[in-house]
N, C-alpha and C positions, 0 to 999 in steps of 0.2 A: 530440404526442400527445393524444387527445379524453378528457376524462375520461368522457365517455358509451360510450366504443367498450368492444365486449365484452373480457373478459379471458381469453385464452390458457394453459390449463395445459399448458407444454412438459416434457417430459423431455430432457435432455440424457444422454448415453451415450457414454463414451471407447472409441473400438472396440478390438478386438483383447484386450483385457484380462479375464482372471478372476482373483479373483471381481470384478466390474464396478465400476468407479467413474461413479457417476451421479449428477445434480442435478435434482430437480423445481422449478420456478418458475412464479409467476405475472406475468403479462407483458401489458401492453395489447396489442391485435390490431393496431393502427396503427403500433407502431415500426417504424422503418428495419429492415434489417438490419444496418447499421453500429453501431444501438443495441444490436441482439440481439449483436453481437460485443463489446461493452463489458460485458454482462451477464454473457454466458458467462466472460470474462476475471475476471471480479470475484466468480465464486460458485466456479470450478473450485479454487483462483482460478490464472493465468496471469501474467505479469507485462508482456505486450505488450512484448516485444523484436524478436517478429518477423513477418513477414508473416501473410497469412491471407486466405482467401476462403471462400464459400460454392459448394455445388454442389446443384443438382435437375436431374435427367436429364443432359440435354448442355448445360445451361447455367449459366455461372460467373458469380458476382456479386462483388464486389470495391472496394475506394475508390479513386477518379480518382487514381490515379498511377501511370500505363501505363511509364513509364520503371523501375518494381522489379518489374512484372509478366511474364509470359510474352507474348512479343510476337505469338503462335501462336494464344493465345485471345482471341476476341473477348468480353470481360469486358461486364457490365452493373454499372452503377453501385450500388454495394451502400447508398449514403446516400439513394438515390432510389427505394428499393425498399423497399415496406411489405411487414413479417411477413405480413399476410393476403392479401397478392397472391400469395402462393409456398405458404402454407398455408392451405387454404380448409375441408377439411374435417375432423373428426376421421380421426384415423387417419396423415392427411399426415405428411411427413417431409422433411426436408433435410439435408445435410450439410458440414460446417464442417470445415477443416483447419486448422490452426493452426502454423506454425515448417515449412514447407516442407522445410527439412532433415532434423528430426527427425520431423515427418509426424505429429501427433497429429489421428486423423480422431475428428469427434463426431458422432454422428445425434442431430438434435432432431424427436421427435416430436410432432405435437400431440393429447394425451391427451385434451382436454376444453376446452369453451367456457362461460364464465358470465358471468354480470352482474357490474357492480363491485361491489363493498358501499361504503356510503354514506361510512365513513371510511379505505376502503381505501388504504393507500400501496403503488403498484405501480412497476417489479418487487418480488418480496419470492420470497425461497426458503423453501419449505414442506418439504423433505426431500432427502437425498442419504446416500451411501453412500461410504467409504472416500476416505483423501488424494490429491491431483491430484500425478502424479508431478513430481520438481525439475526446474526450467527445465534445458533441456540437457544431458539424460543419457543423451542416445544414444536417442532414442524407444523403441519397444515392447521392442525387442531389449537395449538397454542399460539400461532400467528393469529386466527380468526379472535381467539380471547382478547389477546395483546390489543386488535382494531377495535374491537369492543370498547376496550378499556379507555382507548385513548379518544375515543369519538364524544366521549362524556366527561366534561372536566368536574363533575359532581362523582363519578364512579369511584368507590373506594380504593381502586387500585392505579388510577387515573397518574397520579403525582408518581409513585414508584415506576411504572414502565415508561413514563415520560423521561424521567431521569436515567433508567436501563438503557434505553433504547436512542440514548443522545437524539431525545426528540425527534424521533422517526416521522418522514413524512410520505408515507405509501404512496402518492399519487405520482411523486417526482423521478424521474429516470433525466441523468445528466450523460449526454450523448459524449460531451466532448471531455469529460472526466475517463470515460469509458474507454476513449480512444487513446487516451494519454496511458492509462495503464497499458494497454495496446504495446503503445511505443516502447513502453520499458521493459516489455515482454521481448519485444523482437532483439531492442539493443542488446540484452542480455544474451538471446539463444544465440545472436552471430557474434557474441564477443565484445560487442560494443559498451557493453559496462562490465568491470570488473569491481569485485566485492575486494578493498583494500584493506589490509591485515593490520589496523590502526585503529584506535579509538579517539574521538571527537569532544572535546568540551569547550562550551563558550561562555565566556565572561560577560554577567549580565550585571549593570549597576543595580543598587538596592538605594533608597532613601537617602541615607547617609551621603552618598555619593552626589545624587540629586541635589540635595540641600547645599553642597559644598559649592557646586557648578554655579549655581543660582547665586549665592554669596559672592562668588568673584566677580560674575557679568552684571554690576548693578543697574548698569543704564541699559542693558539688552530686555529682550522680551526674556519672560519667564517661563522655562521651559518644563514639562511634564517627564515622568516614568517612562510612560511610555515612548516619548521620542527618543529618550537617550538609550532606550534597550533596542531601538530598531535597526541600528549596524552594531552589532556588537565584535569583540575579537575574539577568533576561534584559535584553539590550540588544535594542533596534530599530534597524538601522542601515541608510544609504544601501546600494543594490543595489550588491555589488563581485563581481569576478571570482574570487578566492579567499580561504583564509584568510591569506594573507602579507600581501595589502591589507588585510584588517580588522585586523591585528596593528601593521599601519605608520600606520593611520587612528586606533588605539589607543593609540598610543603616549605620547602627551601627557596624556591620560586616566587613565592607567592610577596616576598617584597618588592624583587626586580618587575615581577607584571604588576604590582601596584603603581610602580614608578611609570611605567610605561601607559597606565590608563591616566593618570594626573597627566602627563606629559601630551597626551593627545586634546587635552582640553587646554592647560596654560604651561608654558612654558617657564614661568619665574617659580623657582623651587622654594622661595620663601615663603610661598600661599601654601605651599602643600604642609597635609598633617603631618606631626612627628608623635608617635615614632612610626616609620611606617611597615609594622611585624604582620607575619601570617594571620595573627590573631585580629589585628585590626583590618587586613584584608578581606578576612572572612564576615566582617560585619557589615563592611562595603559592597559586596558582590558576592554573588550566587555562581558557584561552577554548575552548568547544565550537560550532562555527560550523556555520549552518544556513543552506542557500539556498532553501530552499522555502517561504514562508510563505504558510497559508492565511486567510482572514477568514471564519468561519463565523458572523459575526453579521450578517449580511445587509444586516436592518434598524435598526441601529444604526450610529450616529456614533460616531466615537474620541472621547473626552472627556480632556481632560488637567488634572490636579491642580497 
């Protein structure tokens, strides 16, 4: 992408749904269709679980994975095709299909062309309406069946849809969240975010730790479990395959970690529980495992204290 390239104003509209579900975005005109795919995934948002392609007239554009796509279609490579080569003037449009099973078709229309602002950050979402359907809800027919069930608490499938869709609210579109996802996309594409080859474990206190804290501080306010789990210790570990591997790796460290957790609350070792074994640690703490670690401070080196 060139900072000097014109900015396209695009309207992305999900097809066959009323009232419409749409997003309006400003993007550099010379991005690839594959980067446009990532933008659409971010602003709708979809989860990028499924295949996709673009279509303009009789021409189809897709990523270079021929074994995954219809062998009867002669695909043009979407990562080598610029947006301004397929949308050249205001009013032009291209179609984008995501998930060939549910078949979510989007029309992408070029609404306007403008010069980039000096301090502008692109892509950016400037408008939209209504929530994107949940992933794997069965396409347009399944979406309408879900809406029908969710509109009636007495519907026989209301509760199952409510739980499965995570309390889906069809009329809500959050512009700030859409742009937060776009900022992550920009950071990743420009090398401003890097995936770290490490795992993270968060040590979260359980009820016995809370009870011990409140027993020591008899004159203060009674704390809750939610309060003591708000600011937890984080461990950066070597890359591992599973929480079980992490647990085995930390087994001999648990007594030491136990003492560090106790010390952060009370320095009087006489008040600490005994013996501080790995088994007692497991009774007092949860280990919350995370396999994805991103470094967003791309211009800073890691400092050790």
